[in-house]
C-alpha positions as a Python dict, from the first residue, in 0.01 Angstrom:
ca = {
    (1, 'X'): (0, 0, 0),
    (2, 'X'): (-267, 261, 63),
    (3, 'X'): (-645, 206, 34),
    (4, 'X'): (-669, 395, -294),
    (5, 'X'): (-405, 175, -454),
    (6, 'X'): (-583, -139, -336),
    (7, 'X'): (-915, -18, -479),
    (8, 'X'): (-749, 80, -808),
    (9, 'X'): (-581, -260, -832),
    (10, 'X'): (-914, -435, -764),
    (11, 'X'): (-1086, -234, -1039),
    (12, 'X'): (-804, -311, -1282),
    (13, 'X'): (-830, -685, -1209),
    (14, 'X'): (-1207, -677, -1265),
    (15, 'X'): (-1151, -485, -1588),
    (16, 'X'): (-901, -744, -1709),
    (17, 'X'): (-1157, -1019, -1637),
    (18, 'X'): (-1409, -831, -1852),
    (19, 'X'): (-1153, -806, -2133),
    (20, 'X'): (-1105, -1184, -2105),
    (21, 'X'): (-1481, -1235, -2144),
    (22, 'X'): (-1477, -1027, -2462),
    (23, 'X'): (-1179, -1225, -2592),
    (24, 'X'): (-1372, -1549, -2541),
    (25, 'X'): (-1684, -1398, -2698),
    (26, 'X'): (-1493, -1287, -3007),
    (27, 'X'): (-1313, -1621, -3037),
    (28, 'X'): (-1638, -1820, -3017),
    (29, 'X'): (-1829, -1617, -3277),
    (30, 'X'): (-1814, -1737, -3637),
    (31, 'X'): (-1841, -1385, -3784),
    (32, 'X'): (-1735, -1040, -3686),
    (33, 'X'): (-1945, -857, -3428),
    (34, 'X'): (-1853, -491, -3495),
    (35, 'X'): (-1995, -364, -3165),
    (36, 'X'): (-1804, -624, -2963),
    (37, 'X'): (-1483, -552, -3156),
    (38, 'X'): (-1526, -178, -3095),
    (39, 'X'): (-1592, -234, -2723),
    (40, 'X'): (-1298, -474, -2694),
    (41, 'X'): (-1060, -233, -2867),
    (42, 'X'): (-1167, 51, -2641),
    (43, 'X'): (-1124, -168, -2334),
    (44, 'X'): (-769, -259, -2442),
    (45, 'X'): (-687, 105, -2496),
    (46, 'X'): (-832, 195, -2155),
    (47, 'X'): (-642, -91, -1988),
    (48, 'X'): (-317, 38, -2134),
    (49, 'X'): (-394, 387, -2008),
    (50, 'X'): (-491, 264, -1661),
    (51, 'X'): (-186, 41, -1635),
    (52, 'X'): (34, 347, -1686),
    (53, 'X'): (-138, 517, -1392),
    (54, 'X'): (-86, 231, -1148),
    (55, 'X'): (278, 266, -1040),
    (56, 'X'): (285, -62, -848),
    (57, 'X'): (144, -267, -1135),
    (58, 'X'): (337, -229, -1458),
    (59, 'X'): (286, -486, -1733),
    (60, 'X'): (594, -650, -1872),
    (61, 'X'): (732, -524, -2205),
    (62, 'X'): (609, -848, -2364),
    (63, 'X'): (255, -785, -2236),
    (64, 'X'): (259, -427, -2364),
    (65, 'X'): (378, -550, -2705),
    (66, 'X'): (102, -813, -2714),
    (67, 'X'): (-164, -554, -2627),
    (68, 'X'): (-33, -308, -2885),
    (69, 'X'): (-41, -578, -3154),
    (70, 'X'): (-401, -661, -3060),
    (71, 'X'): (-504, -297, -3087),
    (72, 'X'): (-332, -259, -3424),
    (73, 'X'): (-497, -573, -3558),
    (74, 'X'): (-845, -504, -3421),
    (75, 'X'): (-856, -132, -3492),
    (76, 'X'): (-658, -106, -3816),
    (77, 'X'): (-632, -459, -3952),
    (78, 'X'): (-252, -450, -3922),
    (79, 'X'): (-97, -787, -3844),
    (80, 'X'): (253, -798, -3705),
}
């Protein structure tokens, strides 16, 4: 694995931790925080895009389906 791949993987892991923090924030809030929902949705979309660019780290089909469902629900209110 080259240095660039290691750095990219490290950034992706840190990004996924940040997404987890937003998930906990949204779960703990009694109401809807539109700014946090917007940020969370954009982070999910970015994570999907980044995961496509990392050839050595591909999410499972189940993970991709879960992320897509979250984006649909958060962005468009569609529950599947």
